[in-house]
N, C-alpha and C positions, 0 to 999 in steps of 0.2 A: 337311476338309483343313487342315493347320496352315500358316497364313500369318503367324502371330505367335508370339512366344516366350511360353510359359505361365509365369506366376510362381506358385511354390508356397511357401506360408508355414507349412503344418502337415504333420504326418505323415499325417493323414487325407487331405488333398489329394493328397499324393504317392502313397499307395496307390490312390486313386481314379483318378488319371491312368494309372498302370500297368495297372489292371484294365480300364479302358475302351479302352486302346490295343490289347489283344489281340495280334495278330500284328505290328502296326505297330512300327517302330523308334522307340524313345524315347531321346533324348540329353539328359542332365541335366548342367547346368553348376553345380558347387558353387563359389560365388564369395563375395567380401567387398567391401563398398563402399569400404573404405580402400585396396584394392589396385588400382593403376593398370592392371596387366596384365589384371585381371578386366574392367575397363571396356572395354578394347580387344577382349577375346574376346567380350563381350556384343554388340559391333557385328558381329563375325564371325558370331555365332549368328543375328543378324537377317538377314544376307545369305544364310546357308545355308537359313534357313526359307523365304525367297522362292524359292530354287532347288529345294529338295526338299520339295514340298508335302505328300507323304504321310508325312513324318517328323515326329514330335512333338518339339519342342525345349522344354526346361524350364530355368528359371533358379531356383536355390535358394540362399538365403543360408546358408552353412555354419554360421555361429555362431548363427543364429536358430533352427535346427532341429537341435540337437545329437544327438538320438536317431538321426536318419538318418545324420548324419556319422559317429557312432561305429559304427553298424552296418556301414557300408561303408568304415570305416578311412580317412576323409578327414583327412589330416594337414597338407595345404597347399592353397593356392588359387592359380590355378584348377585344378580337377580335373574331368574329364568322365567320366561313366559311361554305358554303352550298355546298354539293356534291350530284351528281346523276350519276349513271353509271360510277363511279370512276373519274368523271370530276368535277372540281370546277365550280359552276354556279352562285355564288353570294358571297357577303362579307358584313359584318357590323362591323364597328370599334366603340368601346365605349360602355358604359353601358346605353343602351337605350332600356328598357324593352318593351315599346309599339311598337317600330320599329322592335325589334326582333320577337315579337308575330305576327306582320303583315306579315313579311317575311316568317315565318314558315307556316302561314295560306295559303299564296299565293302559295308557292312552294309545299306544301302538296297537295293542290287541283290540281295543275299542274301534280304532280306525279300520282294522281289517274286517271286524264284524259289521261295521257300518257299510263297507263296500259290498260285502256279501248280501246284506239286506237290500242295498240299492240294486244289485244285480238281480235278486229275486223279484223285486218290484218291476224292473225293466222287462224281464222275460215274461212276466205276467201282465204287462201293461196293455196288451191287446191279445185277442184269441190267437192270432197268427202274427208272430213278431220276427222280423228279419234284421239281423245284425250284419251290416255290409259296409263297404267303402263307398262313401258318397250317399246320395239319396235315390229314391226310386225314379225321380225326374233326371238326375244327373249322376249315374253310377261312375265310380272312379277307378274301376278295374274290370277286366273282361269277365271274370267269374261272377262278380256282383251284377253286371249288366245281363248276363245270361240267365241267372236265377230270377231276376225281376221279370224278364221276358216270359219265362215259363209260368210264373205265378199269374201274370197278366193274361196269358193265353188261356189259362184255366179259370179265369174270372175269380181268383182268390182275393178275398178281402184281407189285406195285411198292412201292418205299420212297419216303419223302419227306424233303425238307429244308426247314425253315422259314426263308426268306431274311430274315424280319423279326427273327430271333434273332441274325443275324451280318451286319453291314453290310459287312465286308470281302468276304465271299462274295457278298453281294448285288450290290455294285458290280464286283467282280473278275470274276464269271462273265459279265457283259455283254461285257466285253472279251475274255475267254478264248474265248467261244463266238461272238463277233461277232453277238450277238442282244440287242437293247436292252430287251426287255420280259419279263415273267413272266405265267404259268408257263412253264417250259421242261422238256421231256421228253427224257430220254436213254435209249438202249437200247445196252447193251454199250459204254458210254462215249462213244457218238456222239450228237450232237444230232439229234433228230427234228424238233423245232419247238415252236411254241406251240399255243394252243387251236384256231385255225383249221385248222392242218395236221392236228392229231390228229382233228378232226371229219371232215375229208376222208378220212383213212385209215380211220377207223371205217366210213364209208359205203361205201368201195371194198373193204373186206375186208382191206386191207393191215395194219391194226392187229393183227388176229388172227394173222397170219402172223409178224410181227416180234417181238411181245411174249410173254414167258413167261406161262403160265397159273398161277393161284394154286395153291400146294401146301398140303397139310395143315399145321396149326399145328406139330405135332411136328417134321416135316421142316424147316419154316422155322426153328424154334429151333435145330435141329442145324446148319443152314447158318450161322446168325448167330454161334453160339458158336465156329464154326470159320473165320470170315471172315478172321481173322488169328491168328498164333500166341499173341498176348496180346490179349484183348478185355475191356474194362471196360463193364459195363452200369450206367449212372448217370443221375442227374437233371442234364440239361444236357450240355455237351461239354467237351473239354479247355480251351478258351478261356474258357468261361463255365459254371462249375458252379452248379447251381441249389439246392444245399443244402450244409450244413456237412460232412456225412459224405462226399459226393462230392468236395468241395473238398479235404478232408484226404487222401483216398486218391490224388487226382491229384498232390498235392504229394509224397507218398511215392514214387509211381511215377516222377515226373519226376526225383527225386533218384537213382534207380537208373540212369538213362540208357538203359533198355531201351525199344525201340520197342513201341508198343501202339496199338490202335484203341479207339474208344469208340462206344457206342450209347446214344442219348438215349431213355430209356423214357417220357419225358413226351410224345414224339411218336407213340407207338404203344401204345395201351391194351391191345391184344390181346397183344403181346409182354410188356408190363409185368405183366399178370396171369398169362399162360401160363407164363412162365419161373419164377415162384414155385413152381408145381406141378411143372414139368419138373425143376427142380433140387432140389426139396424144401427151398428156402431162402426164407423169407418176406419178407426185407427187401432193400433196395438201399443202396449199390452191391454188385455181384457181379463178382468177377474170375475169368476163365477163362484157362487156359493149355493150348494144344493141345486145346481142346474139353472140358477137365476143370475143374470148379469148384474154385477154391482157397479162396474164402470172401469174407467182407465186411470192413469196416474193422477190426474188432477183431482178426480173424485176421491181416490184413496188418500191423497194428501189432505184433502178437506176433511174427510172423516177422521183422519188421525189428529188433525189440529183441533177439532172440536170435541175430541175424546170419544167418538162413537165407534171407531173402527174395531177396537178390541172387543167391545161388547157385542157388536154385530157378528164378528167372526166366531166368537165363543158361543154365542146363542145359536147361530146357524150351524156351528160345527159340533154342537152337542149330539151325543149318541142317542 
């Protein structure tokens, strides 16, 4: 939680702050030490940081990091930029404390709602969804390992989310579900419970009744590539790409404004290997539209450069 204002002195620091923030709101104050108004707004920023603990407040001396100031067209101080998911979403020029406070309030509420929407999508992303430490192949705690063993023993078809990979999800889901510990098992978007409850339901036979059984790999892959109109199979997720190719394709897709879902192949080795054969495409990332393979990064770059990507995605993504 942000309780102080972060001082950024280099472009590398700036990029690191945005990357680590993920879905959290970041407010950046471009200031100058010779400007009295900037000093006043720095005091305002400190007070806002105390009130909005989930917002990251940054102070950046505009003339000391000219490459950032030029990139975002900072021509006067104080100027405030608002970021989310590494993207600039708003701007405020001048020393207007009430306007700054209002924008922080509006965007922080939006960020909270966005997280709840993300959690709702995650809990409904598979009929049986397990939030755990690690993956089903490599559990990172004894409780997670045990619940995976129970689900596998009962031939339950389930997907997993590694809460260690996303602290926003890890902390937010505790509030969203009103359940303070992990692992957490969801069926059809509804919380079943943790390890003790799953144990009880396995012993009583309820687990077999409520959870879907494992399907064949081919049917599972067909389900995954059709889980949304646009689906990207990648290393990592939207917020944290785990390789340069995945990061590059995410940036391109974000520029189009088209809604899309992602699947982290690092969390499911069966899908990672199986999709290569299923699609006859040996590398990742892979982009699918309406269940049809579009291609990898090179093809997406080519479609973007010749102006076809947006029209393809919008046409294929039409309801």
